[in-house]
C-alpha positions as CSV (number, residue, x, y, z in Angstrom):
1,X,-3.0,-7.1,-2.2
2,X,-3.8,-4.5,0.4
3,X,-2.7,-0.9,0.2
4,X,-2.8,2.2,2.4
5,X,-1.9,5.7,1.5
6,X,-1.5,8.7,3.7
7,X,-3.0,12.0,2.4
8,X,0.0,13.8,1.0
9,X,2.3,11.1,2.4
10,X,3.6,7.6,2.2
11,X,2.2,4.5,0.6
12,X,2.3,1.0,2.1
13,X,1.2,-2.0,0.1
14,X,1.5,-5.7,0.8
15,X,0.3,-9.1,-0.4
16,X,-2.2,-10.7,1.9
17,X,-3.4,-14.3,2.1
18,X,-7.1,-13.5,1.8
19,X,-9.5,-10.6,1.8
20,X,-11.1,-11.9,5.0
21,X,-12.2,-9.4,7.7
22,X,-9.5,-10.8,10.1
23,X,-6.7,-10.6,7.6
24,X,-7.5,-7.1,6.4
25,X,-8.2,-5.7,9.9
26,X,-5.1,-7.2,11.3
27,X,-3.0,-5.5,8.6
28,X,-4.7,-2.2,9.3
29,X,-4.1,-2.4,13.0
30,X,-0.4,-3.3,12.4
31,X,0.2,-0.4,9.9
32,X,-2.1,2.5,10.8
33,X,-1.7,4.8,13.8
34,X,-4.5,4.7,16.3
35,X,-6.7,7.8,16.0
36,X,-6.2,8.0,12.3
37,X,-9.1,8.7,10.0
38,X,-9.6,5.9,7.4
39,X,-11.2,6.6,4.0
40,X,-12.5,3.3,2.7
41,X,-14.9,1.8,0.2
42,X,-17.8,-0.4,1.2
43,X,-15.9,-3.7,1.4
44,X,-17.2,-5.8,4.3
45,X,-13.7,-6.1,5.8
46,X,-13.8,-2.4,6.7
47,X,-16.9,-2.8,8.8
48,X,-16.5,-2.1,12.5
49,X,-13.3,0.0,12.1
50,X,-15.1,3.2,13.1
51,X,-15.0,3.5,16.8
52,X,-12.5,3.6,19.6
53,X,-9.3,3.2,17.6
54,X,-10.1,4.8,14.2
55,X,-12.4,7.3,12.7
56,X,-13.8,6.1,9.4
57,X,-15.5,7.7,6.4
58,X,-16.8,5.5,3.5
59,X,-17.7,5.9,-0.1
60,X,-20.1,3.5,-1.8
61,X,-18.7,2.6,-5.2
62,X,-21.7,0.2,-5.8
63,X,-24.0,3.3,-5.7
64,X,-21.6,5.2,-8.0
65,X,-20.4,7.3,-5.1
66,X,-16.7,8.0,-5.4
67,X,-16.2,11.1,-3.3
68,X,-18.1,12.3,-0.3
69,X,-16.6,15.4,1.3
70,X,-13.0,14.5,2.0
71,X,-13.7,10.8,1.7
72,X,-12.4,9.0,-1.4
73,X,-10.2,6.1,-2.3
74,X,-8.7,7.9,-5.4
75,X,-5.2,8.1,-3.9
76,X,-4.7,4.4,-3.4
77,X,-6.6,3.6,-6.7
78,X,-4.1,5.7,-8.6
79,X,-1.3,3.7,-6.9
80,X,-2.8,0.5,-8.2
81,X,-3.1,1.8,-11.7
82,X,0.6,2.9,-11.8
83,X,1.7,-0.4,-10.1
84,X,-0.1,-2.4,-12.8
85,X,1.5,-0.4,-15.6
86,X,4.9,-0.7,-14.0
87,X,4.7,-4.4,-13.5
88,X,3.6,-5.0,-17.0
89,X,6.0,-2.5,-18.5
90,X,9.1,-3.4,-16.5
91,X,8.8,-7.1,-15.5
92,X,6.2,-8.4,-18.1
93,X,5.6,-11.4,-15.8
94,X,5.4,-11.5,-12.0
95,X,5.6,-14.6,-9.8
96,X,3.2,-14.8,-6.9
97,X,6.2,-16.0,-4.8
98,X,8.0,-12.7,-5.2
99,X,5.0,-10.4,-5.5
100,X,5.9,-8.8,-2.2
101,X,9.4,-7.9,-3.4
102,X,8.1,-6.3,-6.5
103,X,5.5,-4.3,-4.5
104,X,8.2,-3.3,-1.9
105,X,10.4,-1.9,-4.7
106,X,7.5,0.0,-6.3
107,X,6.4,1.6,-3.0
108,X,10.0,2.4,-2.2
109,X,10.4,4.2,-5.5
110,X,7.0,6.0,-4.9
111,X,7.9,7.0,-1.4
112,X,11.5,8.0,-1.9
113,X,11.3,9.4,-5.5
114,X,10.4,12.9,-4.4
115,X,12.7,15.2,-6.5
116,X,12.4,17.9,-3.9
117,X,14.6,15.7,-1.6
118,X,18.3,16.0,-2.1
119,X,19.8,13.1,-4.1
120,X,22.1,12.1,-1.2
121,X,19.2,11.9,1.2
122,X,17.4,9.6,-1.2
123,X,20.5,7.5,-1.7
124,X,20.9,7.3,2.1
125,X,17.4,5.9,2.3
126,X,18.2,3.3,-0.3
127,X,21.4,2.2,1.5
128,X,19.6,2.0,4.9
129,X,16.7,0.0,3.4
130,X,19.2,-2.6,1.9
131,X,20.6,-3.6,5.3
132,X,19.3,-7.0,6.4
133,X,17.2,-7.5,3.2
134,X,19.6,-9.6,1.1
135,X,18.4,-12.7,-0.7
136,X,20.5,-15.6,-1.8
137,X,20.2,-17.1,-5.3
138,X,19.0,-20.4,-3.7
139,X,16.2,-18.6,-1.9
140,X,15.3,-16.7,-5.1
141,X,15.0,-19.8,-7.2
142,X,13.6,-22.3,-4.6
């Protein structure tokens, strides 16, 4: 599972096949705007991100460093904690096959659940997101 969270903004999470450098960096390039600042931990897949396309600041969890200036991964880590509680509390059991769907629903709720937005705006987002995303019973159970 790979997740990204904007400061004060939206969350994106997705299952990935592996935690290889190629897989993670490909997902970052596909989902993060060029010129953005990335706040990461010390995982090797985040090596070489600082440069022409992105600015990067790291924290070293192995050395008990969790915050350095503005750099921390606390935002996405809180998302993982809430996601785990939600999956256990709502679904009790999650299949690997449909993990992406569970996570998509969770991130939709997280991103669209702002009570400061009018209910009709939130409902419009839900309806828009539903177009083109149906699944047949056969696909669900295959």
